[in-house]
Structure formats: C-alpha cells, structure tokens
C-alpha positions in Angstrom: -43.0 19.7 47.0 -41.8 22.1 44.3 -39.3 23.6 46.7 -37.7 20.2 47.4 -37.7 19.3 43.7 -36.1 22.6 42.8 -33.4 22.3 45.5 -32.7 18.7 44.4 -32.3 19.8 40.8 -30.1 22.7 41.7 -27.9 20.3 43.9 -27.5 17.8 41.0 -26.6 20.5 38.5 -24.1 22.2 40.8 -20.5 21.3 39.6 -18.5 23.0 42.4 -18.2 19.8 44.5 -16.8 17.5 41.8 -14.5 20.3 40.6 -13.1 20.7 44.1 -12.5 17.0 44.4 -10.7 16.9 41.0 -8.5 19.7 42.1 -7.7 18.0 45.4 -6.8 14.8 43.5 -4.5 16.8 41.2 -2.8 18.5 44.1 -2.3 15.2 45.9 -0.7 13.7 42.7 1.6 16.7 42.3 2.7 16.4 46.0 3.4 12.7 45.6 5.5 13.2 42.4 7.3 16.1 44.0 8.2 14.1 47.1 9.5 11.2 45.0 11.6 13.6 42.8 13.0 15.4 45.8 13.9 12.1 47.6 15.6 10.7 44.5 17.5 14.0 43.8 18.5 14.2 47.5 19.9 10.7 47.4 21.9 11.4 44.3 23.2 14.7 45.6 24.2 13.1 48.9 26.1 10.4 47.0 27.9 12.9 44.8 29.0 15.0 47.9 30.2 11.8 49.6 32.2 10.7 46.6 33.7 14.2 46.3 34.6 14.3 50.0 36.2 10.9 49.7 38.3 11.9 46.7 39.4 15.2 48.4 40.4 13.3 51.5 42.3 10.7 49.4 44.0 13.3 47.4 45.0 15.3 50.5 46.5 12.3 52.3 48.3 10.9 49.2 50.3 14.1 48.7 
C-alpha cells in the first residue's frame, strides 16, 4: 500500500506534465500570431507591388 501511495504522491508533485502543456499552448499562440502577421503583411506587400506595377505600366504607355 505504501508503494501505491508513494507513487501517487510522486505523480501529483511532478510538474513536468503541466509545464509541457504550458509550453505547447505558448507555441500554439506564437504560431497563430505569426500566421496572422505574415498573412496581413503578404496582403499589403502584394497590394503595394500591384500598385507599383500599375503605375509603371501607366507611365510607360503615357510617354
């Protein structure tokens, strides 16, 4: 009986499991924020290149 009690106490005092879960949640949040930032930045960069290409084409055909 002491062996079971000791193992149960050791399991309850072990903090490796919750720490791993916390790290996994932090990594997941970082990934979500990174994807959102990259998507937003990609859209803005694409828009900027499209506007620049349009202006170059307009300037070339006007002269």
